[in-house]
N, C-alpha and C positions, 0 to 999 in steps of 0.2 A: 347098683350105682345110684347115688342120691343127687338130686338137683337142689342146688342152693341159689336163692334169689336175694339179691342185695337191692334195698331202696334207699337211695341217696337223696337228701334234701339239698336242692341247689343253694348253696350259701354265696355270698358275694365273693368270698375267697375262692371257691371251687370255680365259678364262672370266670373270675378274672384269670385265674390259672389256665382255663381252657383257651380263653382269648389269647393269652401269650403264647401258648403252644401254636396255636392257629398262625398267629403272626409271624412267628419263628419259621414255621414251615413255609409260608407264603413268600418270606423274605429269601428263603434259600431255594425256591422253586425255579427251575429254568424250563420254559416251555419246549417241546420238541420242535425241531426244524421242519419247516413246512416241506412237503414233497416238492422235489425238484429244485430246491433253493440252491443246491450246490452244483447244478448243471451249468455248463457254458451256456452263452447266449445262442450259439450255433452248435448243434450236435452233428457228430459223424453218424454215418448209417449204423454202425455197430452200437453206438451209444443210444441211437434212438430205438433200435430194435430191443436192445437191453431194457430201456426205460418202460417200453410198451409190452415187454415180455413176448415178443413175436419173433419169427425167424427173419432172416434178411429177405428171403423170397416173399414172405408175407408182407413185409415193409415195401418191397418193389411193387407188389400187386397193388397195395394201397396207395401208391403214388400215380397210378394209372386210372384215367377216366375210363369206364365201362358202359354198356348200353344201360346197365342196371343202376349205376351210382356214379357220382362224381368222386374224383380222387379225394382220399381221406385226408392225406397230408400232401402238400405241395413242396417238393424239394427245391433247393436253391443250388445252382451251379456257380461255383466260385473256383476260378482258376482250374477249371477242369475237375473239381472235386464236388461231391454231392453233400449238402448240409441241409439240416432241418432246423427251423426257428424253435427255440426252447418253448415260446409261448404257444406255438402251434402243437407241439407234442403234449405239453400239459393240458390243453383244451381237449386234445383227443382222448386223453386219459379220463377226463370227466364225462365223456359222453359215451353211455352204454349203446353200443350199435350191434346188429347182426349183419354180417356180410356174406353175400353169395359168392360161391366160386366162380371164377371165370368159365366161359363155355369150353375152353380148352382143358381145364382141370375136370370139368364135370364128365367129359367124354372119356377120361382116362379109366381103366380098370385096375384093381389092386393087382400087382405082380408085374405090371407093365412098366 
């Protein structure tokens, strides 16, 4: 197999052609929607868990203060329903954290 190398001299026409292509592409470009943009201002427990990619049990644990840490997310109770603020959920997504299991979970053994 043979390699072929082309050497192009940038002419004013070639440069203008490239500029026109770039302008056209930029004019048609639609930036991606920011993460969380389509979420409601108040999320249900399920929406919050799905957004954070955790189980409902983990979400419940994160809403509880422990000896080791403060609650990760503070739920709102509205008409007997639990909701989470979108701004709090999006902030939690941006914070890389490591959480310890609660003492009750640490005492469990597999199979129990």
